[in-house]
C-alpha positions as a Markdown table, in Angstrom:
| # | Residue | x | y | z |
|---|---|---|---|---|
| 1 | Unk | -76.5 | 82.8 | -13.5 |
| 2 | Unk | -79.3 | 82.8 | -11.0 |
| 3 | Unk | -79.8 | 79.0 | -11.5 |
| 4 | Unk | -76.1 | 78.4 | -10.8 |
| 5 | Unk | -76.2 | 80.5 | -7.6 |
| 6 | Unk | -79.4 | 78.7 | -6.5 |
| 7 | Unk | -77.9 | 75.3 | -7.2 |
| 8 | Unk | -74.7 | 76.2 | -5.3 |
| 9 | Unk | -76.7 | 77.4 | -2.3 |
| 10 | Unk | -78.8 | 74.2 | -2.2 |
| 11 | Unk | -75.6 | 72.1 | -2.4 |
| 12 | Unk | -74.1 | 74.1 | 0.4 |
| 13 | Unk | -77.1 | 73.6 | 2.6 |
| 14 | Unk | -77.0 | 69.8 | 1.9 |
| 15 | Unk | -73.3 | 69.6 | 2.7 |
| 16 | Unk | -73.6 | 71.8 | 5.8 |
| 17 | Unk | -76.5 | 69.7 | 7.2 |
| 18 | Unk | -74.6 | 66.4 | 6.6 |
| 19 | Unk | -71.4 | 67.6 | 8.2 |
| 20 | Unk | -73.0 | 69.5 | 11.1 |
| 21 | Unk | -74.8 | 66.4 | 12.1 |
| 22 | Unk | -71.5 | 64.5 | 12.1 |
| 23 | Unk | -69.6 | 67.1 | 14.0 |
| 24 | Unk | -72.3 | 67.2 | 16.6 |
| 25 | Unk | -71.8 | 63.5 | 17.3 |
| 26 | Unk | -68.1 | 63.8 | 18.0 |
| 27 | Unk | -67.1 | 63.5 | 21.6 |
| 28 | Unk | -63.5 | 64.6 | 21.1 |
| 29 | Unk | -62.2 | 68.2 | 20.9 |
| 30 | Unk | -62.5 | 69.6 | 17.3 |
| 31 | Unk | -60.4 | 72.3 | 15.7 |
| 32 | Unk | -62.1 | 74.2 | 12.9 |
| 33 | Unk | -59.1 | 75.9 | 11.2 |
| 34 | Unk | -59.4 | 78.0 | 8.1 |
| 35 | Unk | -58.0 | 81.0 | 6.3 |
| 36 | Unk | -59.4 | 84.4 | 7.2 |
| 37 | Unk | -59.7 | 85.1 | 3.4 |
| 38 | Unk | -61.5 | 81.8 | 2.7 |
| 39 | Unk | -64.6 | 83.0 | 0.7 |
| 40 | Unk | -66.5 | 79.7 | 1.3 |
| 41 | Unk | -65.9 | 78.5 | 4.9 |
| 42 | Unk | -64.1 | 81.5 | 6.5 |
| 43 | Unk | -67.1 | 83.4 | 7.5 |
| 44 | Unk | -68.8 | 80.3 | 8.9 |
| 45 | Unk | -66.0 | 78.9 | 11.1 |
| 46 | Unk | -67.7 | 79.9 | 14.4 |
| 47 | Unk | -70.9 | 78.3 | 13.2 |
| 48 | Unk | -69.1 | 75.0 | 12.5 |
| 49 | Unk | -67.3 | 75.1 | 15.8 |
| 50 | Unk | -70.5 | 75.8 | 17.7 |
| 51 | Unk | -72.0 | 72.7 | 16.3 |
| 52 | Unk | -69.4 | 70.6 | 18.1 |
| 53 | Unk | -69.5 | 69.5 | 21.7 |
| 54 | Unk | -65.9 | 70.8 | 22.2 |
| 55 | Unk | -65.3 | 73.0 | 19.1 |
| 56 | Unk | -62.7 | 75.6 | 18.6 |
| 57 | Unk | -62.4 | 77.9 | 15.7 |
| 58 | Unk | -59.2 | 79.7 | 14.6 |
| 59 | Unk | -58.7 | 81.8 | 11.5 |
| 60 | Unk | -55.3 | 82.1 | 9.9 |
| 61 | Unk | -54.6 | 85.7 | 8.8 |
| 62 | Unk | -53.9 | 86.3 | 5.1 |
| 63 | Unk | -54.8 | 82.7 | 4.1 |
| 64 | Unk | -57.3 | 81.5 | 1.7 |
| 65 | Unk | -59.2 | 78.2 | 1.6 |
| 66 | Unk | -56.0 | 76.1 | 1.5 |
| 67 | Unk | -54.5 | 77.7 | 4.6 |
| 68 | Unk | -52.1 | 74.8 | 5.1 |
| 69 | Unk | -50.6 | 75.7 | 1.7 |
| 70 | Unk | -51.0 | 79.5 | 1.9 |
| 71 | Unk | -49.5 | 79.8 | 5.4 |
| 72 | Unk | -48.0 | 76.4 | 6.3 |
| 73 | Unk | -46.0 | 77.7 | 9.4 |
| 74 | Unk | -49.0 | 79.4 | 10.9 |
| 75 | Unk | -51.3 | 76.4 | 10.1 |
| 76 | Unk | -48.8 | 74.0 | 11.7 |
| 77 | Unk | -48.4 | 76.2 | 14.8 |
| 78 | Unk | -52.2 | 76.3 | 15.3 |
| 79 | Unk | -52.5 | 72.6 | 15.0 |
| 80 | Unk | -49.6 | 72.0 | 17.4 |
| 81 | Unk | -51.0 | 74.5 | 19.9 |
| 82 | Unk | -54.4 | 72.8 | 19.8 |
| 83 | Unk | -52.9 | 69.3 | 20.2 |
| 84 | Unk | -50.9 | 70.5 | 23.1 |
| 85 | Unk | -54.0 | 72.0 | 24.8 |
| 86 | Unk | -55.9 | 68.7 | 24.2 |
| 87 | Unk | -53.0 | 66.6 | 25.6 |
| 88 | Unk | -52.9 | 68.8 | 28.7 |
| 89 | Unk | -56.6 | 68.3 | 29.2 |
| 90 | Unk | -57.5 | 71.9 | 28.5 |
């Protein structure tokens, strides 16, 4: 069990580094949107958003990893609100 946990942690670090580097290069606004109950990415949303030049993090209450399926109306509302703010320049 320890070996699996260690392997998962190493894989997580590799993926995080790769995506954080990519996010840091984006010049557009970025929305990091995840479920508040997401055990993998939920606790790290602020971290991911902070790696972006113009990052925003939003958690959807009572949603897991697939927040677009768990809470589709809330997910869509957050995406629409973000797109509206970007379109207005804010």
